[in-house]
N, C-alpha and C positions, 0 to 999 in steps of 0.2 A: 161387288159393285163398288165398294169403297176404294179398292185397288185400281179399278178402271177409272174412277174419278180422279184419283191421285195422279195417274199416268197422264190423264187429259190435262190436268192443271199444269203439269211440267211443260206442256207444249205452249202455253199461253205466252211466256216471255219470249220464246222463239218466234211465235207469230208476231209479237209486238215489234221485235227487231226486224223481221222481214218486211213488215208494212212500213216501218220507218226508213228502211233502205230504199224501198220503192218510191216513197214520197220524196226522198232526197234526190233520187235520179230525175224525178219530174221537175223539181224546183231548183236545182243547182245553178241554173244559168239565168235566173230571174233578177239577179242583182247587178247593178252597175258599179262604177267607181273603183275604189281602192288604188290610190296613186302610187303605192309602193310595189305593186304587183310586177311591173316590168323590171324594176330594180332587183327584185327577189329572183327573177329568172336569170338575170345577168350574174348575180351572186353565185347561184348554183352552177352556172356554166363555168365561171372562173375556178371554183373549187373542184369541179369535175376535171377540168383541164390540169389543174395543179396536181391532183391525185395521179393522173396518168403520167405526168412529167416526173414526179418524185419517185414513182415506182418503176420508171424507165420503160413504160409501155408507150409504143408509138401513138401519138395523138390522132385519134379518128373521131373527132366530135361530129355529131350529126348537125345538120343545118337547123339551128334553133330560131324559131320565129321571134321577132322583136330584138334579137341580139346581133350586133355587128361583130363578125369574127375578129376584125382588127382591134376591137376594144378589149379583147381578152388578154390582159397583161398577166404577168407572173403574180402569184398571190401576195408575195412580199411587197409588191409595188402597187397593190390594189387599194383604193381609198376605203372600200367597204370590206376589207379582209377580216374584220372582227365580227362580221355578221355570219352566224352559223347557217348552214343550208343542208345539214345531213338528212333531215326529215323530208324536205321537199325535193331534194336532188333526184330521187327515183322517178319523179314525174317526167324527167327528161328522157327516160328510157323508152317511153312510148314512141319517141321519134326514131328509135332504132328498129322498129318493126319492119320486116322485109316486105316490100311490095306495097307499102302503105304510105300515101302522101297525106300529110296533115297540115292544114293551113293554120294561120294565126288564130282565127276564131275558134276552131276545133281544139287547138292546143290550150288556149287560155281557159276555155270552158271545161276541158278535162281537168285542168289544175284546180278548178273550183270543186269538182266532185272529189278529186283526190284529197283536197284539204278536208272536206267533210269526212272522208273515211278515217282520218286520224280522230276526229271527234267521235265517230261511231265506235271505233275501237275503245276509246276512253269510256263510253257509255256501257259497253259490254263489261269492261273491267270494273266499273263502278257497281254494276249489278252484283258481281261476285263479291266485291268488297262489302257492300251492304248486307249481303246474305251471311258473310262471315261475322259481321258485327251483330246482326239481329237474329240470325238463325231462323229467318222467315222469308220465304220467297215473295210474299205479297208486300212486305215492307220494303224488300229490295227493289221490286218493281215500282213501288211508290217513289223511291229515291230517284230512280232513272227518269220517271215521269216528271219530277221536279226539275231535272236538268233539261229535258226536252222542251218543257213548257216554260222556259225562261227565254222570252222573245228575243232579247238582244243576243244571247249566246247562240240560239238556234240559227239566227240570221247570219251572224259573224262566222259561224262554223263553215260557211261556204267560201268566204273571201278574205278573212283575216288570216293571212299566212304567217303571221308572227305571234300575236297574242293568244289566238285560239290554238295554235300548235303548241305553244308553251303551256297553256292551260291543260291541253289533252295529255301531254306527256308528263306533266307534274302530277295529274290525277292517276295516271298509269303507274307512276313511281310510288304513289301512296298505296295503290293496290298491291304492289310488290311488298311493301313494308307491312301491310296489313296481313298478307298471306303468311309471312314469317311470324308476325306478332301473335296472330290468333291460332295458327296451325303448326308452328314450328317447321314450316316447309322451306327447305333450302332452294326449292324452285322459285319461291318468292323472292329470295335474295338475288337470284339470277335475273328475274324480271326487273327488280329494282335497279340493279347495276347497269343493265343495258338501257332502261328507261331514263336513268339518271344522266347517263352520257348524252342522250338525245335532248333531254331537258336543258342541260347547262350549255350544250351547243347552240340551242335556240336562243336562250337568254342567260347571261352569266348569273343572274340572281338565282337561278336554280341550284346554285352551289349550297344554299341554305338547307337543302334537303339532307346533306351529309351530317352536319352537326345535329340536326333534328332527329335523324335516324339513330345516331350514336346515343343521344340523351335518352330517347325513348327505350332503346334496347338495354342500356345500362340500368335504368330505373326498373324495367321489367325483370331483369336478371336478379337485381338486389331484392326484388319482391318475390322471387321464385325459390322454392325449397329444393329444387332439383337442378340447380345451376352447377356447371362444372367448367373446367378450364377450356374445353373445346368450344363452349359457347362464346367465351371472350375472344378466342382466336378467330372464330368464325365471323364475329362482328367486324373486327379490324381487317380481316382478310377481304371482307365484302367492300369496305371502304377503298382498299387498294385496287380491287377489280373495277369498282365504279369509276375511279379516277382514270384507270386505263382505258375504259370504254370511252370516256370523254376525250381522252388523248387521240384514240383511234378514229373517232368521229369528226375530229377537228383538224383539218390539214395544216392550218397556219401554225399550229402548236408543234408540228413535227420538226420545224426548223430550229426553234429555240423555245422549248415548252414554258419555262418559268418566266422569262422576260416577256414573252408574248402574252401570257395569261394576265400578268399585271398590267401590261399595256392595254389589254382589252377592257379591264376594269376601269382604268383611267379614261378610256375613250367613252365608255358608257356614262361616266359621271360628268364629263365636261362638255356636254352638248349645249353650249351657250346659246341663248336666244330662242331655243325651241320651246314652245309652250309657255311663253312669257305673256300671252294675251288671250287666255282662255275665258269664254263667257261663263260666269259662275255667279249665281244669285243676282243677275242683272249687272254685274261689274266685270271689267276685264282685269284678270288677275294672273299672277304666276303661281301655279298650283303648289310649287315647292314652298311657298311663303304662307300657305293656308293649311294648318295642321289637320283641320277637319274636312279637307277636300275629298278624300276618298270615302270616309264614312257617310258624308252627305250624298255623294253620287250613288253609293250602294243603297242608301235608304230610300232613294226616289226611283230607282230603276230595277230593283228586285221585287217580284210580286209580293204584295203585302202579307198574304198568308204565310209565305215562307219566312218572312222577317219575324212574324209572331211565333212560329215554331222554333226559330233559332233562339229567340229571347227566352222562351220557356225552358229550353235545354240549358242555357246559360244560368238561369236561376237555379235549376236543379243541380247543375254542376257545382255552383257556388255553395250550395248547402252541403254537397258532398265534401267540398274542400274544408269547410268549417268543421264538419263531423270527423274527418280523417286527419286534418291538420297538415298533411303532407302527401304529395303524389304517390310516394312509395307504398302507401297503404291503400291506394285505390284498387277497386276491382278492375279487371281488364277492360270492360266497356268504358268505365269512367276514365281510366288512364288514356285510352285511345281518344276519347272525346276531349280530354284535357290537352292531349297532343295536337289535335286539330285546332282547338281554340288558341293554343300558344303560337301556332304558325300564323294565324290571322293577326293576333295582337302584336306579336314581335315584329311582323312585317310592316304593319301600319305605323307602329311606333318608330321603327327604323327609318322608313320612308320619310316621316315627319322630321325626325331629329337630324338626319343626314341631308335633308333637303334634296332628295333624289329628283331627278328631272322626269316629270310625268306630264302628259297632256292628252287631249282628246278623251274627255270623260274619265273613266277609271279603267280603260282597256289594258294599261300596263300592269294593273293589279288583278286581272281576271283570274289568275292562278289561285287567288284566295277563294274563289267560288266553290272549288271542290271541297275543301275543308268545311266551308260555310254550309253546303248542302248536307254533308255528313251530320253536322250538328242540328240542322232543321229536321232531318229524318229522325234523329234521336229525340227531338222535342216531340214529334208525333208519337213516337214509341213510348215516351214518358206518359203522355196523356192516355194512350191506349191501355197501358198496364196499371194505371191508378186503380186501386181497389176501393170500391164504394161499399157501403154496409150491406146492401141487398143485391141479389142477382138481377133483379129487374132494374135497379138504378144503374148498374153496370152496363146492362144491355142498352138502356136509353142513352147513356153517356157515349158509348161507342157508336150508336147509330147517328147521334148528332155530330160526332167527330167525322164519320164517313161522309155524311151529307155536306158538312162544311168543306171538306176536302174536294168532293165532287163539284160543288159550286165554284170553288176556286179554280179547279182544273178546266171546267166548262167555260167560265168567264175568260180566263186567259187564252184558252184554245180558240174560242170564237173570235176573240180580239185579234189573234194572229192570223186566222183565216180572213177576217174582214179587212185587215189593214196590210196584208201581204201585197207587194214585197217591201213595205215600209216598217216591218216589225223591228228593224234595228234602231228605231228611235222610240222604243217603248219607254214610257214613264208609268209608274204604278198609280194606284188610286189616289195617292197623296201627291206624287210628283207631277202628274199631268196638269194640275192647277197652276204649276210654277214653270212649266216646260219652256215658255217663252223667254225665261231668264237664264236659260242654259244652252250650251253648245248642243247642236242637233246633228244635222247630216254633215259631219266633219270630213268625210271621205267622198262626198258627192255620190253616194251609192244610188240615189234617186235619179241620177243622170240618164240611166237607161230608159226609164219611163218618160223622161223629158224628150229624149231623142225620138222615141216612138210617137210621141205627140207631135213633134215638129215634122216628122216624116209624113204625116197626114197632109201637109201642105205642099208636098213635092208635086211639081208638074214637069212632065218630060221637057227637058231643055237644060238650062243652066243649073248646076248644083246649088243647094241651099247653103248660104254663107252662115255657118253655125259658130257662134262665139262659145268657146270652151273653158274660159278662165274668168268669167265675170264674177264668180263667187270665190275666187282665190283658193280653189281646191286643186291647184297645180294641174289643171287640164284633165280632171277626172272624167269629163265627158268624152274627151279624146280617147282615153283608155276604154271607156264603155263602147265607143264606136268600133273599136278594133274587134270586139266580140260579136258584132253583127255579121251576117252574110255579106260577101263582097258586093253583091248587087245592091244591098241596102247602103253600104259604105259609099258607093258611087253617087248616092243622092246628095252627099254633103261635101262641102269644102271647109276644112277646119281653120278657124280664125281665132287668134289669140288676143287681139285688141278689140274692145267693144265697138270703137268708132268704125271698124271695117266690117262689122257683122250685121246680118239682118235679123237673126234670131239668137236668143241667149238661153242656155241652160243654167239655172241658178239654184244651187243647193243651199239651204239655210245652215251656215256653218257657225260663225260667231256673230249672228245677227239677232239682236234683242227684238222682241215683239213680232208682229206679223206683217210689218210694212217695210218694204225696201224699194223705194222708187229709184229708177235708173233713168237719168236724163235721156230724152229721145226715144225711149222705149215704153211699151205698154204691156201689162200682164194679160196673157190670153188663156193661161191655164194655171191653176194652183193646186198643188197636192197637199192635203191636210190629213192630220191624224188627231183625233180628239180636240179639234179646234185650234191646234197650233200648226203653223206652216212647216212643211218638210222641204219642198222645192217648188219652183215656178218656172214657167216658160214665158219669155219676153219677145215681143216683136217690134221692130223698128216702126216708128209712127210716120215719119215724113216720106216714106217710100210706099208706093202702091203695091203692097205685097198681098198674096192670096191669104 
């Protein structure tokens, strides 16, 4: 009977991932916005064309929706040549399917699901990483649940083609490192090398994984009694292979690797004027000038229970540091957790010291959430394994811990269901009281719901004159409109100037408070979450509109 139960329990994680996959298939096209999406398609197309050209293969690009073939210049002449597209480029291959015609809406919605698949793969890898760290399937499933029930991350896993892709492959890279660290598996090094190439291709900052891997491996070897010369060679061979993968995944490096790499670093650092007026604690600031910008954003948008678990593990790890005095004396679990904490601490300090350009909440630092959750799960494990004087007290303690965990999951899960598809503006139990003082729908993701609301007023005849840039989200509503069926798109005429529009889609981006009157317009619908505005639909007053 015990063997049958054990086999049954093995299927529970599989069932969890199957249900998650099905839920994602249903939900993937519920979000609007993301103004970089069309640019990302063009970046992938230019890179695809360049690969064919450099390899001497006749260029036979498919007809790519939203991309003008005449705009596809050579990569060395392209203004966005430093933007990697290796992960998202395969989404173009669906256009090569024989006998299949794919329109713009179908293509863009497919990319939403494809983006989620990267997050899905990262979740699977995180499950195995947690199982390596804790040797417990239930603790591993707990860790994955923490990631899934992180409202902002779940929502952005469908449409954030840059930061969530970077987060996903950063986490997969950590899984590769963990597989080698805990199991001495060379397969882990292969996973790390390939994932590292895709991570750095997505964002240059992924390069920090290489020194992090070297330092962790060196400390672990110095702490090992069975080290030999082959281990040292393997570490540095892995570094070379990792850089090779990055080179192979990044076409603009093929022409002049060293110069172009440093040019890309300079490009990332000199984005002057971007993010200089972010709404933060009620003031418009440049995030690079506020050292606590990222910690505050993390503190108000991560579920409170996860923060508590994280702090518990930090306290426990600090005690271990005091007791052992140096990382080389750590146990493997403690060394791994110290490694995760170091990534978080060094990254936040580095961003503050070097005044890196960041904006739109803490999305550029989403990659830190993988190590953060590793430590949160470790905090839960610390509480679970605390030994109390009696068996009964241990049972009560663990029951209370499970109940608290379930309450947190139930609360967050119900919040996501209740507020879908506005889960991208989640603020935790503390942050929601101050949400009106922070940037909210910076990508105009709520614009799809706004368009659906305005479409209710359509009457056969002239198209509705829809203003798409009243909120200065660079026409996010127009991008959202592209993802509707062509019959629905025909109901609207896109207008970029308010004075020429009859209806406006307005997402609260850098708008403090809950009031934003627009001269000549009245609000006919407001979308709210926990008492703070996310978006609103405006109608012109002086015209006799339906």
